[in-house]
C-alpha positions as a printed NumPy array, in Angstrom:
array([[ -1.613, 141.692,  97.156],
       [ -5.222, 139.731,  97.732],
       [ -3.471, 137.162,  94.991],
       [ -0.203, 136.692,  96.812],
       [ -2.233, 135.995,  99.834],
       [ -4.607, 133.837,  98.141],
       [ -2.06 , 131.788,  97.231],
       [ -0.119, 131.572, 100.053],
       [ -3.057, 130.942, 102.301],
       [ -4.008, 127.676,  99.909],
       [ -0.623, 126.64 ,  99.337],
       [ -0.266, 126.215, 103.137],
       [ -3.448, 124.228, 102.937],
       [ -2.089, 122.209,  99.926],
       [  0.726, 121.274, 101.988],
       [ -0.232, 120.491, 105.544],
       [ -3.411, 118.719, 104.568],
       [ -3.154, 115.147, 104.791],
       [ -5.993, 112.866, 104.489],
       [ -8.04 , 114.086, 101.793],
       [-10.5  , 117.327, 101.539],
       [-12.287, 116.522, 105.002],
       [ -8.982, 116.447, 106.56 ],
       [ -8.106, 119.847, 104.776],
       [-11.563, 121.763, 105.941],
       [-10.322, 122.549, 109.445],
       [ -7.285, 124.144, 107.728],
       [ -9.482, 125.96 , 105.088],
       [-11.566, 127.327, 108.363],
       [ -8.797, 128.223, 109.771],
       [ -7.122, 130.423, 107.25 ],
       [-10.853, 131.861, 105.499],
       [-12.543, 132.47 , 108.417],
       [-10.207, 133.195, 111.439],
       [ -7.099, 134.146, 110.006],
       [ -7.985, 136.416, 106.85 ],
       [-11.766, 137.097, 107.767],
       [-12.648, 136.431, 104.129],
       [-15.88 , 134.393, 105.255],
       [-18.439, 134.634, 108.33 ],
       [-18.686, 131.365, 110.015],
       [-22.194, 130.94 , 108.025],
       [-20.493, 131.457, 104.912],
       [-18.076, 128.842, 105.219],
       [-20.692, 126.115, 106.538],
       [-22.199, 127.263, 103.18 ],
       [-19.264, 127.08 , 101.348],
       [-18.95 , 123.202, 102.752],
       [-22.074, 122.124, 101.788],
       [-21.929, 123.593,  98.251],
       [-18.211, 122.096,  97.798],
       [-19.869, 118.345,  98.98 ],
       [-22.571, 118.978,  96.369],
       [-20.385, 119.956,  93.2  ],
       [-18.321, 117.323,  91.777],
       [-14.56 , 117.244,  92.533],
       [-12.595, 117.172,  95.621],
       [-13.919, 119.263,  98.354],
       [-10.845, 121.049,  99.44 ],
       [-10.474, 122.478,  95.403],
       [-13.929, 123.46 ,  95.244],
       [-13.805, 125.179,  98.282],
       [-10.356, 126.983,  97.294],
       [-12.429, 127.953,  93.666],
       [-15.209, 129.322,  96.033],
       [-13.391, 131.05 ,  98.325],
       [-11.229, 132.624,  95.868],
       [-14.12 , 133.71 ,  93.411],
       [-15.613, 135.278,  96.61 ],
       [-12.512, 137.258,  97.66 ],
       [-11.079, 138.077,  94.21 ],
       [-13.131, 137.065,  91.423],
       [-12.342, 134.707,  88.191],
       [ -8.446, 135.414,  88.987],
       [ -8.693, 135.002,  92.597],
       [-10.045, 131.664,  91.794],
       [ -7.424, 130.338,  89.372],
       [ -4.776, 131.724,  92.237],
       [ -6.345, 129.627,  94.793],
       [ -7.081, 126.6  ,  93.037],
       [ -3.684, 127.024,  91.992],
       [ -2.286, 127.145,  95.479],
       [ -3.759, 124.053,  96.719],
       [ -2.88 , 121.764,  93.785],
       [  0.617, 122.93 ,  93.533],
       [  2.42 , 121.075,  96.248],
       [  0.224, 117.918,  95.262],
       [  1.799, 118.321,  91.626],
       [  5.223, 119.213,  92.801],
       [  5.537, 116.093,  94.614],
       [  4.332, 113.813,  92.139],
       [  7.056, 115.509,  89.603],
       [  9.854, 114.883,  91.637],
       [  8.607, 111.429,  92.753],
       [  7.635, 109.588,  89.574],
       [ 10.856, 109.656,  87.664],
       [ 12.186, 108.039,  90.759],
       [  9.319, 105.318,  90.966],
       [  8.215, 104.878,  87.6  ]])
């Protein structure tokens, strides 16, 4: 059940965050700290710092770290997949139309 909740939370973040990783951070904070209580505010600040230091997009790094903390390795995969799925679907639909 936790994997479904992780997937749904990060799917919503991937769908509604326009403008890059910094625009997604308030949505991630809302889902992770306020709604689901997976992290405390202090842990989220640490997550933000670690996501900035590691290479790659901030939102995907944050999804991976939250997923790993909540559901282990499988949770990290599920949260990351949920976060990137909306972008992948949009690209798959639009590429034949634009290319």
